[in-house]
C-alpha positions in Angstrom: -23.0 49.3 -2.7 -26.4 47.7 -2.2 -28.2 48.4 1.1 -28.3 44.7 2.1 -25.8 42.1 3.3 -25.2 38.6 2.0 -24.3 36.1 4.8 -22.6 32.9 3.7 -22.6 30.3 6.5 -19.4 28.3 6.2 -18.7 27.1 9.7 -20.0 23.6 9.3 -18.0 20.5 9.7 -18.7 19.0 6.2 -19.3 15.6 7.8 -21.0 14.1 4.8 -17.9 14.5 2.7 -16.1 11.7 4.6 -12.9 13.5 5.4 -12.9 16.1 2.6 -13.9 19.7 2.9 -16.7 20.4 0.4 -16.0 24.1 0.5 -12.4 23.7 -0.5 -13.1 21.5 -3.5 -12.0 23.3 -6.6 -14.0 24.4 -9.7 -11.9 25.6 -12.5 -8.9 25.9 -10.0 -10.9 28.0 -7.5 -12.1 26.8 -4.2 -15.9 26.6 -4.0 -16.1 28.9 -1.0 -14.0 31.6 -2.7 -16.0 31.2 -5.8 -19.3 31.8 -3.9 -17.9 34.8 -2.1 -16.6 36.4 -5.4 -20.0 35.8 -6.9 -21.7 37.5 -3.9 -19.3 40.4 -3.9 -20.1 41.0 -7.6 -23.6 42.1 -6.5 -22.2 45.1 -4.6 -23.6 43.9 -1.3 -21.7 43.7 1.9 -20.6 40.1 2.3 -20.1 38.2 5.6 -18.8 34.7 5.8 -18.9 32.6 9.0 -16.0 30.3 9.6 -15.0 27.6 12.2 -12.1 29.9 13.1 -9.9 32.6 11.7 -7.0 30.3 11.1 -9.0 27.7 9.4 -8.0 26.7 5.8 -11.4 28.1 4.6 -10.2 31.6 5.8 -7.0 31.2 3.8 -9.0 30.5 0.7 -10.5 33.9 1.1 -7.3 35.9 1.3 -7.3 39.2 -0.5 -11.1 39.5 -0.8 -13.0 42.4 0.8 -15.2 40.1 2.9 -16.2 40.3 6.6 -15.1 37.0 8.3 -16.8 35.9 11.6 -15.5 33.0 13.6 -18.2 30.7 15.1 -16.7 28.8 18.1 -20.0 27.1 18.9 -20.6 26.0 15.3 -21.3 22.4 16.6 -24.6 23.7 17.8 -25.9 23.8 14.3 -26.6 26.3 11.5 -28.4 28.6 14.0 -24.9 29.5 15.5 -23.7 30.8 12.2 -26.8 32.9 11.5 -26.8 34.3 15.0 -23.2 35.4 14.9 -23.2 36.4 11.2 -26.3 38.6 11.4 -25.3 39.9 14.8 -22.0 41.2 13.4 -23.4 43.0 10.3 -23.1 46.7 9.8 -26.0 48.8 11.0 -28.7 50.4 8.8 -29.0 47.5 6.3 -32.5 47.0 4.8 -32.1 43.2 4.5 -29.9 40.2 4.7 -29.7 37.4 2.1 -28.7 34.0 3.4 -26.6 32.2 0.7 -25.6 28.6 1.3 -21.9 28.1 0.6 -22.3 24.8 -1.3 -24.6 25.8 -4.2 -22.4 26.2 -7.3 -25.1 26.7 -9.9 -26.2 30.0 -8.3 -25.0 33.1 -10.2 -24.6 36.9 -9.4 -27.6 37.4 -11.6 -29.7 35.0 -9.5 -28.8 36.9 -6.4 -29.7 40.2 -8.0 -33.1 38.7 -9.1 -33.9 37.9 -5.6 -32.9 41.3 -4.5 -35.0 42.9 -7.2 -38.0 41.0 -5.9 -37.5 42.7 -2.6 -37.3 46.2 -4.2 -40.5 45.5 -6.2 -42.6 45.2 -3.1 -44.0 48.4 -1.5 -43.6 46.9 2.0 -40.8 44.7 3.6 -41.1 41.1 2.4 -39.2 37.8 2.6 -38.0 36.6 -0.8 -37.2 32.9 -1.4 -35.7 31.6 -4.5 -37.3 28.6 -6.3 -36.5 26.4 -9.2 -37.8 27.1 -12.5 -40.8 24.9 -11.7 -41.5 26.5 -8.4 -39.7 24.2 -5.9 -38.6 26.4 -2.9 -34.8 26.7 -2.4 -32.1 29.2 -1.7 -31.1 31.8 -1.2 -33.7 33.5 1.1 -33.7 37.3 1.8 -35.0 38.6 5.1 -35.9 42.3 5.7 -34.2 44.0 8.6 -37.2 43.6 11.0 -36.3 39.9 11.0 -32.8 40.4 12.3 -33.8 40.0 16.0 -35.5 36.7 15.2 -32.5 35.4 13.2 -30.2 36.2 16.2 -32.5 34.2 18.5 -32.4 31.0 16.4 -31.4 27.7 18.0 -30.6 24.2 16.7 -29.7 23.0 13.2 -32.9 24.1 11.3 -31.4 27.3 9.9 -34.0 30.0 9.5 -37.0 27.8 8.6 -38.9 29.0 11.7 -38.4 32.6 10.8 -39.7 31.8 7.3 -42.7 30.0 8.7 -43.5 32.8 11.2 -43.5 35.3 8.3 -45.2 33.2 5.7 -47.9 35.8 5.2 -45.3 38.1 3.6 -43.2 35.4 1.9 -42.7 36.0 -1.8 -41.1 33.5 -4.2 -38.8 34.2 -7.1 -38.1 31.6 -9.8 -34.5 31.2 -10.9 -33.3 29.3 -14.0 -33.3 25.5 -14.0 -32.4 24.0 -10.6 -30.0 26.8 -9.6 -31.9 27.3 -6.3 -31.7 23.6 -5.3 -28.4 22.1 -6.4 -26.1 21.7 -3.4 -23.0 19.6 -3.2 -22.4 18.0 0.2 -21.3 14.5 -0.5 -18.5 13.0 -2.8 -21.3 11.4 -4.9 -23.0 14.7 -5.4 -19.7 16.3 -6.5 -18.9 13.5 -8.9 -22.3 13.7 -10.5 -22.2 17.5 -10.8 -18.8 17.4 -12.4 -19.8 14.8 -14.8 -22.8 17.0 -15.8 -20.5 20.0 -16.3 -18.3 17.9 -18.7 -21.4 16.8 -20.6 -22.6 20.4 -20.9 -19.2 21.7 -22.0 
């Protein structure tokens, strides 16, 4: 087991999908959320997923996986609610937490381990942010344990941007292949384009 946790915020309403749930869209017969969790588990890290509720269809999609599920009844308050509850429910004595968006299908287990390795390579605790191959900042972002209190104090729908900004002096960037760190699928059009691209690459 790695000495970090991976938190996957999955309590949002998926409003931009116009009635569909982006995290239950299937890729090769597997719901995107389950696929992301399986990828995260393959790193050996503790994995925590935030959900709208324990009886939500997203929870059913994770049946049988050794994952910590955390309900977020105040998810309507924004991404910060997921981060507050997810980080607040993590096991103690972890060295860092990686925030992994649930809707980024191009990310791989190897990508996550590359970000983690960046953390290990530094002599002092640093934040590690994935970028595209050409250096555009993206996800995931790893926060050392001394940032946990700040993450649990977040408000609004800006995610952890303020924590990143406040710690910019010790932010390190890690380039991942292609646009892996940037591709997210949160509209039907984005899904259609991505699927067409996968067919073209096959």
